[in-house]
N, C-alpha and C positions, 0 to 999 in steps of 0.2 A: 653646760654638760652638752647640750643640746647644737651649740657653734660648732663645738670641740669635733660631733660626732657629724655632724653635715661636712666637715673640713676632710673630714678621713675620709666618707664618703666621694665628692668628689678627687680629693688625690689617688683613691685610689682607680678609679673610671678612667681620669687621664694617665694613669701609667698600665692601663691597658689598650690603653684607644692606640690605632697605626698610627703616629706621626704622619703627618703632612711635609710631604715634601722628602720624604723622606728615602736614600740609599738604602740599597739590600744588598751584602752579598752572602751568594749560597753556591760551596761548591765549586767555587772558584771563578766565579762570575758576576759582575758587580753589577745590579741594575740601577741606574741615577735619574733619580727628578722625575719618574713615572706621571705625568698627567694627561686631562682629557682636557679638548672645548671645550664647550657650553652646548647644548642641542638639545632641540626639544623631541617629547616622545615620540614614537614613528620613524622621524627623521633617522637621515643618518650621521654618524660621526666620526670624529676621529683618536686616537691615542699617539703619546709618543714619548720617548726615553731614551737612554743609552745605556748600551750593554759592554761592558770591560770583560773578555777573557783573560784571568792573570795562570791561566792555566797551560800545559806545554804542550797541549793539543789544540785544536780546532774545537768549537760546537757550531751546531744550528740552530737556530729559532724554527722551529718546525710550525709553531703555530700561538694563537692566542683566546684563551676561552676566558666567558665575562657572563653572568646573567642578567647584565646592562643592558646587552643586545643580542638581536636573535643569532647572529654569525662574529666575527670577526676575522680579518682577512689582511695580512701582511701584506702591501701591494708598494710598488715601487714607482715613484713619478721624477719624470726628469724631462727639461725643455730643451729640444731640439729646433734649432731656427725660428724661435720665438711662440713656440707653438707647444704647449706644457700638456702629458700626456700619462695614465697612470696603470700599472697592468698589475692582475695579481702576481705575487713572488707563491707558485705552487714548489719548488724543493726547497723552500727554506730561505732563509738571511744566515750565510756562513760567517762566521767567528773568529780570524786565525788566532793562534796563541798571538798576545801581547797585545791583540788591537780592539780597538773601542767601535760599534755597528751604532753610529748617532741613525736614531729614531725622530726626523724634523717635517717641520711644514713646511711643504713643497719638495720634500724627499721624500724616502723611506719612510711608512710609518702606516700604523695597523688603521684598514676603515672600519667602526663598527659599522657595524650594517641593520638597520632594522630596529634602532632601541626602543627596547623593555619599558624605558622609562626613562622620563629628562635628566639629561645630567645639568645640574645646578652649580652655579655657579657658589664656591667655596665649599661644593661638596665631592664627595667621595665616589667612587665604583671600583667595585674587586675585579682582580683578574689573576688569570694562571697563564704564565708563558711556558709554555711547553718544550723547553732542551732535547736532543739527542741526547748524548751525552749526563748533563744537569738533572733530567728529567724534569717536575713540574717546580716553578717556583711563582709562590702566590706576594701579588703585588696589591697595595690600593692605589689606582688614578685619581688623581690629584684634579675639582676639575677649576678651568681657569684659561684665559683668557689667554695669556702665555705662559711662556717657562720662565719670563723674567718678573712675571708677578708671584711666582712660589714663593712660598715661606721658606726660610734658612732650614736646613734641612737639621734634624732634633740629633743628628747622628747616625750611624749604620745601625741594621737590623741584621747582628751576625744569625744563621741558622746552622744547621750541619749540612 
């Protein structure tokens, strides 16, 4: 009897927990494989994900919020003539209808400035993506060394 009760508690906890490496589909936007690199408390970190816009109109990623860092800033990175540079994207990141914005290492990304806690390999950090049209979308960043190491998605999370 005790064993059965324990299994029920474990199953309930697993069902309530966000799936690691999951995709989120919310108001016509699909956010896939949100992840962040491991980093020590007090340092800066980086977060990555893809946003596919299935709406008939463009949307703009205005910002990202997370309790894991003092602030989160969308950055554009590029290499010109062998010199890499990055700069904040103050006007937001526009995602045209039918397009996918890819936030990846070496490209556009979210800089997590002044981590409030360590991002530990295999852990998670909550984040809220703020869009001009779709509004606020909550996700979990899976902490991993690279996107290839993300676990297989347990399926889409669909929200109204």
